[in-house]
C-alpha positions as CSV (number, residue, x, y, z in Angstrom):
1,M,1.9,44.7,21.8
2,T,1.5,47.1,18.9
3,G,0.3,46.2,15.4
4,A,3.9,46.5,14.1
5,H,5.2,43.9,16.6
6,V,2.3,41.5,15.7
7,M,3.2,41.9,12.0
8,A,6.8,41.3,12.7
9,A,6.0,38.2,14.7
10,H,3.9,36.8,11.8
11,L,6.6,37.5,9.3
12,A,9.2,35.7,11.5
13,A,7.0,32.7,11.8
14,A,6.3,32.7,8.1
15,Q,10.1,32.8,7.3
16,E,10.8,30.1,9.8
17,F,8.2,27.6,8.6
18,A,7.9,28.7,5.0
19,P,8.1,26.0,2.3
20,Q,11.6,25.6,0.9
21,T,12.1,27.3,-2.5
22,E,15.3,25.6,-3.4
23,R,15.1,22.3,-5.3
24,D,16.3,19.2,-3.4
25,V,19.2,17.2,-4.7
26,W,18.3,14.1,-6.6
27,W,19.3,11.6,-4.0
28,L,17.3,13.4,-1.3
29,I,14.2,13.2,-3.5
30,V,14.8,9.5,-4.0
31,V,15.2,9.0,-0.2
32,K,12.0,10.8,0.6
33,T,10.1,9.0,-2.0
34,V,11.3,5.7,-0.6
35,V,10.5,6.7,3.0
36,V,7.0,7.8,2.0
37,F,6.4,4.4,0.2
38,A,7.8,2.5,3.1
39,F,5.7,4.5,5.7
40,L,2.5,3.8,3.8
41,V,3.2,0.0,3.4
42,V,4.3,-0.5,7.0
43,T,1.4,1.6,8.3
44,T,-1.0,-0.6,6.2
45,L,0.5,-3.8,7.7
46,L,0.2,-2.4,11.3
47,M,-3.3,-1.1,10.5
48,I,-4.5,-4.5,9.4
49,W,-3.0,-6.1,12.5
50,A,-4.4,-3.4,14.8
51,E,-7.9,-3.6,13.3
52,R,-8.0,-7.4,13.8
53,R,-6.8,-7.1,17.4
54,V,-9.0,-4.1,18.4
55,V,-12.2,-5.6,16.8
56,A,-11.4,-8.9,18.6
57,R,-11.1,-7.2,21.9
58,M,-14.4,-5.5,21.3
59,Q,-16.0,-8.8,20.5
60,Q,-14.3,-10.6,23.4
61,R,-12.0,-12.6,21.1
62,I,-8.2,-12.9,20.9
63,G,-7.3,-12.0,17.4
64,P,-4.0,-12.8,15.6
65,N,-1.3,-13.8,18.1
66,R,0.7,-16.7,16.5
67,V,2.9,-15.2,13.9
68,G,5.5,-12.9,15.4
69,P,5.3,-11.2,18.8
70,Q,1.7,-10.5,19.7
71,G,0.9,-11.5,16.1
72,L,2.6,-8.4,14.6
73,L,3.8,-10.4,11.5
74,Q,0.4,-11.8,10.6
75,S,-0.3,-9.2,8.1
76,L,3.1,-9.6,6.3
77,F,2.5,-13.4,6.0
78,D,-1.1,-12.8,4.8
79,G,0.5,-10.6,2.0
80,I,2.9,-13.4,1.1
81,K,0.1,-15.9,1.1
82,L,-1.9,-13.7,-1.4
83,A,1.1,-13.5,-3.7
84,L,1.5,-17.2,-3.8
85,K,-2.2,-17.9,-4.6
86,E,-3.4,-18.8,-8.1
87,D,-4.1,-15.7,-10.3
88,I,-7.5,-16.4,-11.9
89,I,-9.0,-14.2,-14.6
90,P,-12.7,-15.0,-15.5
91,S,-13.3,-16.0,-19.1
92,A,-16.1,-13.3,-19.5
93,A,-13.9,-10.5,-18.1
94,D,-12.3,-7.7,-20.2
95,K,-8.7,-8.8,-19.4
96,A,-7.0,-5.5,-20.1
97,V,-9.3,-3.4,-17.9
98,F,-9.5,-6.3,-15.3
99,I,-5.7,-6.1,-14.8
100,L,-5.5,-2.3,-15.0
101,A,-8.2,-1.6,-12.4
102,P,-6.3,-2.6,-9.3
103,I,-3.3,-0.6,-10.4
104,L,-5.6,2.5,-10.9
105,S,-6.7,2.1,-7.4
106,A,-3.3,1.7,-5.8
107,I,-1.1,4.3,-7.6
108,P,-3.3,7.4,-6.9
109,A,-3.4,6.3,-3.2
110,F,0.4,6.6,-3.2
111,M,0.5,9.8,-5.2
112,A,-1.9,11.6,-2.9
113,F,0.3,11.2,0.1
114,A,3.1,13.1,-1.6
115,M,1.4,16.5,-0.7
116,I,1.2,15.8,3.1
117,P,3.8,17.6,5.2
118,F,5.4,15.4,8.0
119,G,7.2,18.2,9.7
120,P,9.1,21.5,9.4
121,T,12.4,22.1,7.7
122,V,15.3,19.8,9.0
123,S,18.8,19.1,8.1
124,I,19.7,15.8,6.4
125,A,23.4,15.3,5.6
126,G,24.0,19.0,5.6
127,H,21.1,19.8,3.3
128,H,18.1,21.8,4.6
129,T,14.8,20.2,3.3
130,N,11.2,20.0,4.3
131,L,9.7,16.9,5.7
132,Q,7.5,16.7,2.7
133,L,7.9,15.1,-0.6
134,T,6.6,18.0,-2.6
135,D,4.1,20.9,-2.3
136,L,1.8,22.8,-4.7
137,S,-0.2,26.0,-4.5
138,V,-3.2,23.7,-5.0
139,A,-2.0,20.7,-3.1
140,V,-5.4,20.0,-1.4
141,L,-7.1,19.9,-4.9
142,F,-4.5,17.5,-6.1
143,I,-5.2,15.1,-3.1
144,L,-8.9,15.4,-3.9
145,A,-8.2,14.6,-7.6
146,M,-6.1,11.5,-6.7
147,S,-8.8,10.2,-4.3
148,S,-11.3,10.5,-7.2
149,M,-9.0,8.7,-9.5
150,G,-8.9,5.8,-7.0
151,I,-12.6,5.3,-7.3
152,Y,-12.3,4.8,-11.0
153,G,-10.3,1.6,-10.3
154,I,-13.2,0.2,-8.3
155,V,-15.7,1.1,-11.0
156,L,-13.7,-0.4,-13.8
157,G,-12.9,-3.4,-11.7
158,G,-16.6,-4.2,-11.1
159,W,-17.5,-3.5,-14.8
160,S,-14.6,-5.6,-16.3
161,S,-15.4,-8.6,-14.2
162,G,-18.2,-9.7,-16.4
163,S,-20.3,-10.6,-13.4
164,T,-23.5,-9.3,-11.8
165,Y,-22.4,-8.7,-8.2
166,P,-19.1,-6.8,-9.1
167,L,-21.0,-4.7,-11.6
168,L,-23.5,-3.7,-8.9
169,G,-20.6,-2.9,-6.5
170,G,-19.0,-0.7,-9.2
171,V,-22.3,1.2,-9.8
172,R,-22.7,1.8,-6.1
173,S,-19.2,3.1,-6.0
174,A,-19.8,5.6,-8.7
175,A,-22.9,6.9,-7.0
176,Q,-21.0,7.0,-3.7
177,M,-18.2,9.0,-5.3
178,V,-20.5,11.6,-6.8
179,S,-22.4,12.1,-3.5
180,Y,-19.7,12.2,-0.9
181,E,-17.0,13.8,-3.0
182,V,-19.2,16.9,-3.2
183,A,-19.6,16.9,0.6
184,M,-15.8,16.5,1.1
185,G,-14.9,19.2,-1.4
186,L,-17.3,21.6,0.3
187,S,-15.8,20.9,3.7
188,F,-12.5,22.1,2.4
189,V,-13.9,25.5,1.6
190,G,-14.3,26.4,5.3
191,V,-10.5,25.7,5.8
192,F,-9.6,27.8,2.7
193,L,-11.6,30.7,3.9
194,Y,-9.9,30.7,7.3
195,T,-6.3,30.0,6.1
196,G,-6.4,31.9,2.8
197,T,-4.4,29.2,0.9
198,L,-4.8,25.8,-0.8
199,S,-1.2,24.7,0.0
200,T,-0.9,22.0,2.7
201,S,2.2,23.5,4.2
202,G,0.6,27.0,4.2
203,I,-2.5,25.6,6.0
204,V,-0.2,24.1,8.7
205,D,1.5,27.4,9.1
206,A,-1.8,29.2,9.5
207,Q,-2.6,27.0,12.5
208,N,0.3,28.3,14.5
209,H,-1.9,29.8,17.2
210,K,-5.3,28.2,16.7
211,W,-6.2,24.9,15.0
212,T,-8.8,25.0,12.3
213,I,-11.1,22.6,14.1
214,L,-11.8,25.3,16.7
215,V,-13.0,27.8,14.0
216,A,-14.6,25.4,11.4
217,L,-16.1,22.7,13.6
218,P,-19.0,22.0,11.1
219,S,-16.5,21.5,8.3
220,F,-14.6,19.1,10.4
221,I,-17.6,17.0,11.3
222,I,-18.8,16.8,7.6
223,Y,-15.3,15.9,6.5
224,A,-15.0,13.2,9.1
225,I,-18.2,11.6,7.8
226,A,-17.4,12.1,4.2
227,M,-13.9,10.6,4.4
228,V,-15.5,7.3,5.8
229,G,-17.8,7.1,2.8
230,E,-14.9,8.1,0.4
231,T,-12.8,5.1,1.7
232,N,-15.7,2.6,1.5
233,R,-15.4,1.8,5.1
234,A,-18.1,0.6,7.5
235,P,-20.8,1.7,8.0
236,F,-20.5,3.0,4.4
237,D,-18.9,0.0,2.8
238,L,-21.7,-0.5,0.3
239,P,-19.5,-1.1,-2.8
240,E,-18.4,-4.3,-1.1
241,G,-21.6,-5.3,0.7
242,E,-20.6,-8.9,1.7
243,T,-24.1,-9.7,3.0
244,E,-25.7,-8.4,-0.3
245,L,-23.1,-8.7,-3.1
246,V,-20.8,-11.6,-2.0
247,G,-17.7,-9.4,-2.1
248,G,-18.8,-6.5,-4.3
249,F,-16.5,-5.1,-6.9
250,H,-13.6,-7.5,-6.0
251,T,-15.6,-10.7,-6.0
252,E,-13.7,-12.1,-9.0
253,Y,-10.3,-10.9,-8.0
254,T,-7.5,-13.2,-6.5
255,S,-3.9,-13.2,-5.7
256,L,-1.9,-9.9,-6.1
257,K,-4.7,-8.0,-7.8
258,F,-6.9,-8.5,-4.9
259,A,-4.0,-7.5,-2.6
260,L,-3.7,-4.2,-4.5
261,F,-7.4,-3.4,-3.9
262,F,-6.8,-4.2,-0.2
263,L,-3.7,-2.1,-0.1
264,A,-5.4,0.8,-1.8
265,E,-8.2,0.8,0.8
266,Y,-5.9,1.1,3.7
267,I,-3.5,3.6,2.1
268,N,-6.5,5.7,1.4
269,M,-7.5,5.5,5.0
270,V,-4.0,6.7,6.0
271,T,-4.1,9.5,3.4
272,V,-7.5,10.9,4.5
273,S,-6.4,10.7,8.2
274,A,-3.2,12.5,7.4
275,L,-5.3,15.1,5.4
276,M,-7.6,15.6,8.4
277,T,-4.6,16.1,10.6
278,T,-3.2,18.6,8.2
279,L,-6.4,20.6,7.6
280,F,-8.0,20.6,11.0
281,L,-5.7,19.3,13.8
282,G,-2.7,21.5,13.3
283,G,-0.7,19.2,11.1
284,W,2.7,18.3,12.6
285,R,2.3,20.9,15.3
286,A,2.3,19.7,18.9
287,P,-1.0,19.6,20.8
288,W,-1.5,21.5,24.0
289,P,0.1,21.3,26.7
290,I,3.1,19.8,24.7
291,S,3.2,23.0,22.7
292,L,4.2,24.9,25.8
293,W,7.6,23.3,25.4
294,G,9.7,25.6,23.3
295,A,11.3,22.8,21.2
296,A,8.1,20.9,20.6
297,N,7.7,22.2,16.9
298,T,11.4,22.1,16.0
299,G,13.6,19.4,14.6
300,W,12.3,15.8,14.4
301,W,9.8,16.0,17.3
302,P,6.9,17.2,15.0
303,L,7.2,13.9,13.1
304,L,6.1,12.1,16.3
305,W,3.1,14.3,16.9
306,F,2.0,13.9,13.3
307,V,2.1,10.1,13.5
308,M,0.3,10.1,16.8
309,K,-2.6,12.2,15.4
310,I,-2.8,9.8,12.4
311,G,-2.9,6.8,14.8
312,I,-5.8,8.4,16.7
313,V,-7.9,9.0,13.6
314,L,-7.2,5.5,12.3
315,F,-8.4,4.1,15.6
316,V,-11.7,5.9,15.0
317,F,-12.0,4.0,11.7
318,I,-11.6,0.7,13.5
319,W,-14.0,1.8,16.3
320,L,-16.7,2.6,13.7
321,R,-16.2,-0.8,12.0
322,G,-16.6,-2.7,15.2
323,T,-19.6,-0.6,16.3
324,L,-22.0,0.5,13.6
325,P,-24.0,-1.7,11.2
326,R,-24.1,-1.0,7.5
327,F,-26.4,1.7,6.2
328,R,-29.2,0.9,3.7
329,Y,-28.4,2.4,0.3
330,D,-31.3,4.7,0.3
331,Q,-30.4,6.0,3.8
332,F,-26.8,6.5,2.7
333,M,-27.6,8.5,-0.4
334,K,-30.3,10.5,1.4
335,F,-27.9,11.4,4.3
336,G,-25.3,12.7,1.8
337,W,-27.6,14.8,-0.4
338,K,-30.2,16.0,2.1
339,V,-28.1,16.5,5.2
340,L,-24.3,16.9,4.6
341,I,-24.4,19.1,1.5
342,P,-27.1,21.6,2.6
343,V,-25.6,22.0,6.1
344,N,-22.2,22.5,4.5
345,L,-23.5,25.2,2.1
346,V,-25.1,27.0,5.1
347,W,-21.9,26.9,7.0
348,I,-19.9,28.2,4.1
349,L,-22.2,31.2,4.0
350,I,-21.8,31.8,7.7
351,E,-18.0,31.6,7.6
352,A,-17.9,33.8,4.5
353,G,-19.9,36.4,6.5
354,L,-17.4,36.4,9.3
355,K,-15.1,38.3,6.9
356,M,-17.6,41.1,6.6
357,V,-19.5,41.6,9.8
358,S,-18.8,41.3,13.5
359,R,-18.5,37.7,14.9
360,T,-21.1,38.2,17.6
361,A,-23.9,39.3,15.2
362,L,-22.9,36.7,12.6
363,Y,-23.0,33.9,15.1
364,I,-26.4,35.0,16.3
365,W,-28.0,35.3,12.9
366,G,-26.0,32.4,11.4
367,G,-26.8,30.1,14.2
368,S,-30.5,31.1,13.9
369,I,-30.5,30.4,10.1
370,L,-28.6,27.1,10.6
371,A,-31.1,26.0,13.3
372,L,-34.0,27.0,11.1
373,V,-32.6,25.0,8.2
374,L,-32.1,21.9,10.5
375,I,-35.7,22.3,11.9
376,G,-37.0,22.6,8.4
377,L,-35.2,19.5,7.2
378,F,-36.5,17.6,10.3
379,I,-40.1,18.8,9.7
380,A,-39.9,17.8,6.0
381,D,-38.6,14.3,6.9
382,A,-41.4,13.9,9.5
383,V,-44.1,15.0,7.0
384,Q,-42.7,12.7,4.4
385,A,-42.6,9.8,6.9
386,R,-46.2,10.5,8.0
387,N,-47.5,10.5,4.4
388,Q,-45.7,7.3,3.8
389,R,-47.3,5.7,6.8
390,L,-50.7,6.9,5.6
391,A,-50.1,5.5,2.2
392,D,-49.1,2.2,3.7
393,L,-52.3,2.1,5.8
394,D,-54.4,2.9,2.7
395,A,-52.8,0.2,0.8
396,Q,-53.3,-2.3,3.7
397,E,-57.0,-1.3,4.0
398,A,-57.4,-1.8,0.2
399,A,-55.8,-5.1,0.4
400,E,-58.1,-6.2,3.2
401,R,-61.4,-5.3,1.3
402,P,-63.3,-8.0,-0.4
403,F,-62.2,-8.4,-4.0
404,D,-64.9,-8.8,-6.7
405,P,-63.3,-10.3,-9.8
406,F,-66.4,-9.3,-11.9
407,A,-66.5,-5.6,-10.8
408,G,-65.3,-4.4,-14.2
409,G,-67.6,-6.6,-16.2
410,F,-65.0,-9.3,-16.9
411,P,-63.1,-11.6,-14.6
412,I,-59.8,-10.2,-13.2
413,P,-57.4,-12.3,-11.2
414,P,-56.6,-10.9,-7.7
415,M,-53.4,-8.9,-7.2
416,P,-50.9,-9.9,-4.5
417,G,-52.5,-9.2,-1.1
418,Q,-56.1,-9.2,-2.4
419,Q,-58.5,-12.0,-1.4
420,L,-61.4,-13.5,-3.2
421,P,-64.7,-13.4,-1.4
422,M,-66.0,-16.6,0.1
423,P,-68.0,-18.6,-2.5
424,R,-71.8,-18.8,-1.9
425,P,-73.6,-22.1,-2.4
426,V,-75.7,-22.5,-5.5
427,P,-79.0,-24.4,-4.9
428,V,-79.4,-27.5,-7.1
429,G,-81.6,-27.0,-10.1
430,V,-81.4,-23.1,-10.1
431,A,-80.2,-21.7,-13.4
432,T,-77.9,-18.8,-13.0
433,S,-75.9,-16.5,-15.2
434,G,-72.2,-15.7,-14.7
435,H,-73.0,-12.2,-13.5
436,E,-75.7,-12.9,-10.9
437,I,-73.7,-14.9,-8.5
438,T,-70.2,-14.1,-7.4
439,G,-69.3,-17.8,-6.6
440,S,-70.5,-21.3,-6.5
441,L,-69.8,-24.6,-4.7
442,P,-67.3,-27.0,-6.1
443,P,-68.9,-29.9,-8.1
444,H,-68.2,-32.5,-5.5
445,E,-70.0,-30.3,-2.9
446,I,-73.0,-29.8,-5.3
447,I,-73.2,-33.7,-5.7
448,S,-73.2,-34.3,-2.0
449,D,-75.8,-31.6,-1.5
450,A,-78.0,-33.3,-4.2
451,R,-77.6,-36.7,-2.6
452,S,-78.6,-35.3,0.8
453,D,-81.7,-33.8,-0.7
454,I,-82.8,-37.2,-2.2
455,I,-82.2,-38.9,1.1
456,S,-84.3,-36.4,2.9
457,D,-87.1,-36.7,0.3
458,E,-87.2,-40.5,0.7
459,T,-87.3,-40.1,4.5
460,D,-90.2,-37.8,4.2
461,E,-92.1,-40.2,2.0
462,S,-91.6,-43.0,4.4
463,D,-93.0,-40.8,7.2
464,G,-96.2,-40.3,5.3
465,G,-95.2,-37.2,3.5
466,H,-95.3,-35.2,6.8
467,R,-92.4,-33.4,8.2
468,D,-91.8,-32.3,11.8
């Protein structure tokens, strides 16, 4: 096939799957908005049910199975129960911010999903429209901004509660946002370099022949880790930290305000899963070998492939929750700043070099540089761990040495871990100064020693003054 034929094929594909330029009629916009809202709410209810059932299976339990067939309506009735509970606002809380915080978490979660394409152009009641609420030339950046706004709801909710544990959860969330938002944003750069666009529909179109995961695997892995930290899910659920902070940022929340935080968390999970599908897994395009079917990427079929991919990613979220323990906070921050971000930067340099030199040479040199960076990080961590072990041993040896409270010329109480030397007995009748003897017998022991000396003297006199 000549270059002209290849260019013609690309132009035909671009015209077929290009975003619609005409404005949708008002009722079609309303219908798509309601459908997106309903999809997120229903997916959240099913996700809560599926999580409880799957984790129960992993732990050899049953899970919810009473309300509805196989317990499917359990999440719905839990939501109704939350709505009927008493709404309590602590007296020390900032009431305006306390009420606004859950709303700030929920609304951006819904808005971010507006940029996700569900499928190609279809016909609805004689009107041709894209299966997407709207699209922007910087749609991915808009989704990133909305996910950042959702974190502010958590921070403000923890601060406005007027309590210690929620405040600590909010502070943790702020640090988590700064750390893993950087890693997530850098993972997008690899996709932008390959596709040449920031539009979600344009990124899906660029994956017509090859999914991005095949050419930007490091970006995919880093995004997969960062999205777990971004959604506060185990093992990165440190803003909640039930074993440390009671409930974290939402400890003081009840009723519908707590339900909004809960809803925002699961909607964010659906959003980041849909974004992973769009950026790395071909979007609504059918996977191989289904893609061999000519009609797989036309009509309403792509909607099915898209939902299936989201379901697989959401299952991984559940799998992680039921498998991995929670990270320590220092481990969490160290992993984000010292591993994810440096590796991401190196990979961006490698992928940018693909545009300039041959792939074979770049893979060799880029792989060598990446391996050296990883080895250097490993050696640095090993040296740091060794130095820490030596410092701990020195501290332990110093604590085990005898402690002289008069070493500095005046008495000093022992520090934690230090031990006073064993007291030495003081002979009766011997005058001593405070600096000559490091210790003395207690008074009752001195008296008993004096009595024993008197008795021994009387015994010696009865024996004629001779001792054996």
